[in-house]
C-alpha positions as CSV (number, residue, x, y, z in Angstrom):
1,M,98.4,118.6,86.3
2,D,99.0,120.3,89.7
3,I,99.3,116.9,91.3
4,L,101.8,115.8,88.7
5,V,103.9,118.9,89.4
6,S,103.6,118.4,93.2
7,V,104.8,114.8,93.2
8,F,107.6,115.6,90.7
9,L,108.8,118.3,93.1
10,M,108.4,116.0,96.0
11,G,110.7,113.4,94.3
12,L,113.1,116.1,93.3
13,L,113.3,117.8,96.7
14,G,113.3,114.4,98.5
15,G,116.5,113.4,96.7
16,V,118.5,113.7,99.9
17,H,116.3,110.9,101.3
18,C,116.5,108.8,98.1
19,L,120.3,108.9,98.3
20,G,120.2,107.5,101.9
21,M,117.7,104.8,101.0
22,C,119.1,103.7,97.6
23,G,122.6,105.0,97.7
24,G,123.9,101.6,98.8
25,V,122.3,99.9,95.8
26,V,123.9,102.5,93.5
27,G,127.2,101.5,94.9
28,M,126.6,97.8,94.5
29,L,125.7,98.3,90.8
30,T,129.3,98.7,89.9
31,A,131.0,96.7,92.7
32,G,130.7,93.4,90.9
33,L,131.5,94.5,87.4
34,A,134.7,93.7,85.5
35,P,137.4,96.4,85.7
36,E,137.2,97.1,82.0
37,V,133.5,97.9,82.4
38,R,133.9,100.1,85.5
39,S,136.5,102.1,83.6
40,N,134.1,102.8,80.7
41,P,131.8,105.7,81.6
42,K,129.3,104.8,78.8
43,K,128.9,101.2,79.9
44,I,128.6,102.3,83.6
45,A,125.9,104.8,82.5
46,L,123.9,102.0,80.8
47,F,123.9,100.0,84.1
48,H,122.6,102.9,86.1
49,L,120.0,103.7,83.4
50,N,118.7,100.1,83.5
51,Y,118.5,100.2,87.3
52,N,116.5,103.4,87.3
53,I,114.2,102.2,84.5
54,G,113.4,99.2,86.6
55,R,112.9,101.3,89.7
56,I,110.6,103.8,88.0
57,L,108.7,101.0,86.3
58,S,108.0,99.5,89.8
59,Y,106.6,102.9,90.9
60,I,104.3,103.0,87.8
61,L,103.0,99.5,88.5
62,M,102.2,100.5,92.1
63,G,100.6,103.7,90.8
64,L,98.4,101.7,88.5
65,A,97.3,99.3,91.3
66,F,96.6,102.2,93.8
67,G,94.8,104.2,91.2
68,L,92.6,101.2,90.4
69,L,92.0,100.7,94.1
70,G,90.9,104.4,94.3
71,A,88.5,103.8,91.3
72,I,86.9,100.8,93.1
73,L,86.5,102.7,96.3
74,A,84.9,105.6,94.4
75,Q,82.2,103.3,93.2
76,T,81.5,101.8,96.6
77,L,81.9,104.7,99.1
78,Q,80.6,108.2,99.4
79,M,83.5,109.5,97.3
80,S,83.0,113.2,98.0
81,L,83.8,112.8,101.7
82,F,86.3,110.0,101.1
83,D,88.1,112.0,98.5
84,K,88.6,114.9,100.8
85,A,89.8,112.6,103.6
86,L,92.4,111.0,101.3
87,R,93.6,114.4,100.1
88,I,94.0,115.6,103.7
89,F,95.9,112.4,104.5
90,S,98.2,113.0,101.4
91,G,99.0,116.5,102.6
92,V,99.6,115.3,106.2
93,L,101.9,112.5,104.9
94,M,103.8,115.0,102.7
95,V,104.3,117.3,105.8
96,M,105.5,114.2,107.8
97,V,108.0,113.4,105.0
98,G,109.3,117.0,105.1
99,L,109.7,116.9,108.8
100,Y,111.6,113.6,108.5
101,I,114.0,114.9,105.8
102,G,114.5,118.1,107.8
103,G,115.4,116.1,110.9
104,W,112.5,117.4,113.0
105,S,110.4,114.2,113.3
106,S,110.7,110.5,112.5
107,S,106.9,109.8,112.7
108,V,106.8,108.8,109.0
109,Q,108.9,105.8,109.9
110,I,105.8,104.2,111.4
111,L,104.5,103.7,107.8
112,E,107.9,102.5,106.7
113,K,107.7,99.8,109.3
114,V,104.4,98.6,107.9
115,G,106.0,98.5,104.4
116,A,108.9,96.6,105.8
117,K,106.7,93.5,105.9
118,L,106.3,93.6,102.1
119,W,110.0,94.3,101.7
120,A,110.8,91.2,103.8
121,I,109.1,89.2,101.0
122,L,110.8,91.0,98.1
123,Q,114.3,91.3,99.6
124,P,115.3,87.6,99.2
125,L,114.5,87.9,95.5
126,T,117.1,90.6,95.0
127,R,119.9,88.2,96.0
128,R,119.3,86.4,92.7
129,F,120.5,89.5,90.8
130,L,123.3,90.6,93.1
131,P,126.1,91.2,92.6
132,V,125.1,92.8,89.3
133,K,126.9,91.3,86.3
134,D,124.8,92.4,83.3
135,L,122.2,94.9,82.3
136,K,119.3,92.4,82.9
137,S,120.4,92.1,86.5
138,A,120.6,95.9,86.9
139,F,117.0,96.2,85.6
140,F,115.5,93.5,87.9
141,T,117.4,94.9,90.9
142,G,115.8,98.3,90.3
143,L,112.4,96.7,89.7
144,L,112.5,94.9,93.0
145,W,114.2,97.8,94.9
146,G,111.2,99.9,94.1
147,G,109.5,98.1,97.0
148,I,111.9,99.2,99.6
149,P,110.0,100.9,102.6
150,C,110.1,104.6,101.9
151,G,107.8,107.3,103.3
152,L,108.4,109.4,100.2
153,V,107.0,106.7,97.9
154,Y,104.0,106.2,100.2
155,G,103.3,109.9,100.0
156,A,103.2,109.8,96.2
157,L,101.1,106.6,96.3
158,S,98.5,108.4,98.5
159,F,98.0,110.9,95.6
160,A,97.7,107.9,93.2
161,I,94.8,106.5,95.1
162,V,93.2,109.9,95.3
163,S,93.2,110.1,91.5
164,G,90.6,107.4,91.3
165,S,92.1,106.2,88.0
166,A,94.6,103.5,87.2
167,S,96.1,105.5,84.3
168,Q,96.3,108.7,86.3
169,G,97.8,106.8,89.2
170,G,100.5,105.4,86.9
171,L,101.2,108.9,85.6
172,I,101.5,110.3,89.1
173,M,104.1,107.7,90.0
174,L,106.0,108.2,86.7
175,A,106.2,112.0,87.6
176,F,107.4,111.1,91.1
177,G,110.0,108.6,89.7
178,L,111.3,111.2,87.2
179,G,111.7,113.6,90.1
180,T,113.9,111.2,92.0
181,L,116.0,110.5,88.9
182,P,118.4,113.4,88.8
183,S,119.7,112.7,92.4
184,L,120.4,109.1,91.8
185,L,121.9,109.6,88.3
186,L,124.1,112.4,89.6
187,M,125.2,110.2,92.5
188,A,126.4,107.6,90.0
189,S,128.9,110.0,88.6
190,V,129.9,112.0,91.6
191,S,128.9,109.8,94.5
192,T,131.4,111.1,97.1
193,Q,130.6,114.8,96.5
194,I,126.9,114.3,96.5
195,T,126.8,112.1,99.6
196,H,128.9,114.8,101.4
197,L,126.5,117.5,100.3
198,T,123.3,115.7,101.3
199,Q,124.7,115.1,104.8
200,K,124.9,118.9,105.4
201,T,122.2,120.0,107.8
202,W,121.2,123.1,105.9
203,V,120.5,121.1,102.7
204,R,118.2,118.7,104.5
205,K,116.4,121.4,106.3
206,I,115.8,123.5,103.2
207,S,114.6,120.4,101.3
208,G,112.3,119.5,104.3
209,L,110.8,123.0,104.4
210,L,110.0,123.0,100.7
211,I,108.3,119.6,101.0
212,I,106.4,120.8,104.0
213,G,105.3,123.8,101.9
214,L,104.0,121.4,99.2
215,G,102.2,119.4,101.9
216,V,100.5,122.5,103.3
217,A,99.4,123.5,99.8
218,A,98.0,120.0,99.3
219,L,96.2,120.3,102.6
220,W,94.6,123.6,101.8
221,M,92.8,122.4,98.7
222,P,90.5,119.9,100.4
223,I,90.1,122.1,103.5
224,S,89.1,125.1,101.5
225,A,86.7,123.0,99.4
226,M,85.0,121.8,102.7
227,I,84.8,125.4,103.9
228,T,83.3,126.5,100.6
229,D,80.8,123.6,100.6
230,K,79.7,124.5,104.2
231,L,79.2,128.2,103.3
232,H,77.3,127.3,100.2
233,G,75.1,125.0,102.2
234,H,74.5,127.7,104.8
235,N,73.6,130.3,102.1
236,K,71.3,127.9,100.4
237,M,69.5,127.2,103.6
238,N,69.1,131.0,104.1
239,T,67.7,131.4,100.6
240,H,65.0,128.8,101.3
241,N,64.3,130.3,104.7
242,P,64.0,134.1,104.2
243,Q,63.0,134.5,107.9
244,S,66.4,133.1,108.9
245,I,68.0,136.1,107.2
246,N,65.8,138.8,108.8
247,T,63.9,137.6,111.8
248,F,63.1,141.1,113.1
249,K,60.0,142.5,111.6
250,Q,59.6,146.2,111.5
251,P,56.3,147.4,113.0
252,T,53.7,148.9,110.7
253,D,51.0,151.5,111.3
254,L,48.5,148.7,111.5
255,D,50.5,147.2,114.4
256,Y,50.3,150.4,116.4
257,L,46.5,150.7,115.8
258,T,45.8,147.2,117.3
């Protein structure tokens, strides 16, 4: 449950990044619609809802795949060490995302460049549904746009693979997607004000610091477990070797007599 809360907060606090990555698509959703549709708030809301359902569904599908991959790796590798390594990687990645959002480092873009190769395959498919004319097009645009290179998504996926379960991986990405939902839905109604707000330095820095805090907390869990395991192993060794606890033997009267 802690992981679900963490990825939800990561999606929520990373909203300023989501608006930068997906804000253009949100604008395109209404650009090609008929004037009578654009003037109807209820109809516009349906288009944005369909887009976000498709986007979150793509996250869930990726979570299922990565969770299944984690389950396969758990059966073939020494999972105890592998699990801790992955958890440390997840925490580091979350810190990198926080540094990126806060404007202190762009190192997470290295991973986004790797993901850009997959996006190069998916991007041509989006042209089939743009400009958006109906609800079906909005849904499939969101479904494909879930593959856009994004360090925030990769951070959540790292937790999905750590879960070692397809169903748990899907739940993790659902929680992440729901966390990103408020920002994008809010942008649909007050896009100018939200865009202006997210461009403010203090908003980005506070969001970045909070995500870094989540990353540090995620890092501490596997590191503390490793420290505990090491101490437990040391104590166990001492229990089996009493002489290692007290190597100095007090002299007895018999010793003085010899």
